[in-house]
N, C-alpha and C positions, 0 to 999 in steps of 0.2 A: 372709416365707415361714413356713409352719407345717408341722406333722405332723398327719396324720389317723389316728385309731384307730377302726376299725369292729369292734365286738365286744360281749361280754356285760357286763351290769351286774347285780351280785348283792348281796344282803345276806348276810353270813357269820354263821352261828351257830356259835360255837366252844366246844368243851368240851375241857378239859385233864385228863389222867389220867396215872398213873405209867407206864403202857404202853398200847399199842393193844390193843383186845379181839380175841379170836379168834371165829370163827363160833359163834353161840349163847350167847356169854358176856355177862353183865351185870357191868360194872365200876363201882365208886364213883369218880367224878371229883373233881377238885380245884377247878376254877374254870369259870366260864362268862362269855362276853362276846359282844356283837354288834358287828360292824364292817362298813363298806362294802367290797365286793370285786367279784369277777368279773374274769376275765383281761383283758378289754378295758378296763374302767374302771381296773384296777390299772395297766396300762401307760400309760394316759392320765395318771393322777396321777403316775406315776414320771417322765414327761417334763415335765409342768408344773412339778413341784417342782424340776427341774433348770433351770428358766428357759426352756424351749422352748414357744413358742406352740402350743397343742394343741387340736384339735377332737375331741370324742367324738360318734360316731354310733352309735345303738343304740336300745333300747326298755326302758321300765319299765312296770309295771302301774299301774292307777289306784288305788293303795292307799297307805297311810302309808309303807311301805317305799320306794315309788317316789319320793315327795316327799323323803324322807330321803337317798336315793341321789343325786338330782340336786343337792340343796343341798350335799352333801359334795363332789361334783365341783367345784362352783362355788367352794367355799371353798379348794380346792387350786389354783385358777386355770385349770381346764379350761373351754373354751367348750362350752356345753351346748344351744345353741339348736336343734341338729339331733337331739336326743333326742326320740323320739316316745313320748307317754304312751298306752299301749294299754289302754283301759277294759275290754276283754273278757277280760283274763287277769290273773293275779297277777304281781308282780315276781319275778325269779329269786332263788332261795335256794340257798346252799351250806351243808351241814351238815358241820362239820370236827371231827375228833378229833385232838388233838396230844399226844404223849407227852413225857416229861422230856428225851429226847434231841433234841427238836425235829422228829422225824419225824411225818408226818400221814397221815390217811386222809380222803378227801373224797367226799361224795355231792352232786351238783349237780342241782337241779330247775330246768329252763330257764325256765319261765314265759314272760314276754314275750320273752325272748331267742330262744325257739324260733320266734317269728313274724317275725323280721327277714327282709325280703324285697326284691323289686325296688323298692318304694317308697323304701326306705332307701338303695338304690344311687343313686336320683335325687338324694337329699339329699347324698350323697357326691360325685356327679359335679361339682356346681357349685363344690366346694371344691378340686378337683384342680389347676386351673391355678395356684394359689398354694401348692401343697404340695411338699415335698421327699421325703416318704415316706408310705406307708400301712402301718399295722400291723394284722395279721389274726390270728385264732385260730380254734379249732374249737368254741367254746361257742355258736356260732350255726349255722344250717343251712349245710352245706358248699356246696350249690348257690349260695347267696348269697355265700359266700367266693370262689367261682370267678368270679362276675360282677364282684365288686369288684376282684379281681386283674386281670381283663381290662380294666376301665375304667382302672385305674391304669397298666397297661402302655401302653395306647393314649395316655395323657396324658404318658408319659415319667416317671412317678413311681415311685420305688423301692418294691418290695413286700417287706415283712419278715413272714414267716409263722412263728408259734409253733404247731406242729401239736399242740395240747393242748386237750382230751384226745385222745390218739392214736386214729386210725381207720385200720385196715388196708385199708379200702375207699376210700381217697382216690382220686378220679378222676385218671388219669394226665395229663390235659390241664392240671391245675393246676400241676404241677411246673415246666414251662417258663415259666410266668408269674411265678415267684418269684425274686427277686434274692437273698434271704438266708433260709434256713430254720434254725430254732433249737430242735430237739428236745432233751430231756434223754435220759439213757441208756434209760429205759424206753420212752419215745416213739419213739426212734430204732429200738430193737429191734422194736417193733410195726410200724413202717413198712417196715423192710427184711426182716423175717422171720427174723432170727437174733439171739441174745443180744448185747447191748452192755453190757459191764461193765468197761471200762477204756480206756486210750488206744489200744491196738492195734485193738480191735474198733470203737472210735469212728472211727478213721481209715478202716477198711473201710466202715463205714456211711455216712460222709460221701462216700466215693468213689461208692458206689451211688447216693446221692441226686443227686450231680452228673451221673452217667450218665443219670438220669431227666430231666434238663433244668434242675435248679436251678443257678443261677449260682454261689452260694456256700453251703456247708453248714457250720453250726456245731453241734457236739454238746456239750451242757453236761453235765459229769461231776460236778456238785456240788462237794464239798470236794476233789475230785481235779483240778479245772481244766476247761479248755475246749479242744476240738480244732476247728480251722478249716481248711476245704479250699476253695481257689479254683482258677481255671484255671492259675495260675502256681505255687502252692505249697500244701503242707499244713503247718500249724504248731500248736504247743501253747502255751497261755497258762495258767500255774499259778494256782490259786485263792489268795485272800488268807486267811490263817489267822485265824479269829475264833472266839469262843465262841458256838456255835449255840444259839439259844433256840427258834426256830420257822422252818421253811423255807417256810411258806406265803408265796407271792408273791415268793420269791427269784428265780424264773425270770422273772417279770414285771418285776422290778427290773432284771434283766440286759438284757431287751429294751429297756427304757427308757433305760438307760445306753448301750447299743449305738447305738440310733437317735439319741440326743442327740449323741453324738460324731460320727457321720456327718453330722448336720445342721450341726455346727460345722466341717465340712470335714476331719476327721481321717481317718487311714487305717483300714482294716478291723482291722489288728492293734491299733492304739490303741483302737479302738472296742470290741474284745473285752476289753481291759483295763478300760475304763470299765464295761462290762457286768459283769465279774467283781467289780469294786469295789462297784457298786450292789447286786448280789446278796448279797455278803458282809455289807454293812451291814444289809440287810433281814432277814437270817437271825439277827441279834442281838436282834431285838425281836419280841414277839408280834403276831399279827394280820396282815392283808393290807395295806391302805392305811396303817394307822398305822405300819407298819414301814418305809415307803418314805422315803428320805433327802431332805432339802432340799439346795439347792445349797451352802450353807455347810458342812453336815455332810459332804457328798460331797467337796468340794474339800479340806477339812481332812484327811479320811481318805486321799485320794490323796497329798497332800503328805507326811503323816506316814509312810505306808507306803513311799513312794519314797525317803525319807531313811534308812530302816532298812537 
C-alpha cells in the first residue's frame, strides 16, 4: 500500500535578509540559494524520507527546472512516473524571502501547476486501489482538487487537505469530501472569516470546519502547538521546542509526519505528535525539501524528546 500526493512541484528561489522588506523597500540580502519545493512535492518527499511508498502526481514544464525537480524527487525515493511534462509552459517557481527569525514571505508563480486537470485525475485514479491516503493542497486549480477528493472518497481512500494557499472561495462541496484538513492560523482565519491567533480561536475555527462537513480539523499554531477536533473530542498537542532557522515547508513536514503515522496504523493523536515532530525538525534547517527529515533523524528526535 502507498500514499498518493497530487499537487504542486516548484523550484524555490530563496533570499535571506536581516528582516522582511516592507512595501516599496529595497533591502540588502545575506544569501541566495535554489532548492526544489512546491507544497505537493514537499509533502511527497516528507513521506518518502520517512519510509512510506509515495507516488507524486502533478506537472512540470519542459525546461531545465522541470528536469531538476523530477530528478530530485526520484533521489528522495518518490515514484514520479505519473508526473506529466508540459512542454507548453514553464515549471512552477516560488520566490521566497526569509528573515533571521525564520519567518518568510512567498510569491508563487504556478506555471505547469496551474494546468493540472482531469487528465491528471485519470493518472491518479488507477493508483487509488492500492492507496491508504491522498494528500491535496491549493497550489493547483481547486476544481481539480475537488475532482481528486471525489475520486478518493469513492475509492475509500483517506483525503488529507492542506488548504494552502488559503482561498476564501473554497467550494462548500469540497469540505464533506475531506477526512482531515490542516490549515495554519492564517489559513484557518481566511477560511472561517474570523482571526485565529491562539488555542481558543483555533478550537472555534476547527468546530466551524467540522460543521461544514470535514470529519477531522487540525489547526497548526506553529510554535504554539496544534489543535485537533474530531467527532469525539477536541485536543491540543504542544509543539516541540527547537531553534527555528526557516519555517518554509514546516507545514508540509507536518502533513508528511501526520500521514505517515496514519499509514502505520497509529491514532490521530499520535499522528499529530508525529506531524509536530516532523515540522519542528524542518524548521531547524533552511530551504524546503532540504529541511525535511529522513527516518533515522526523525526516529532519533522522537526518542530523545520523549525521554526528556
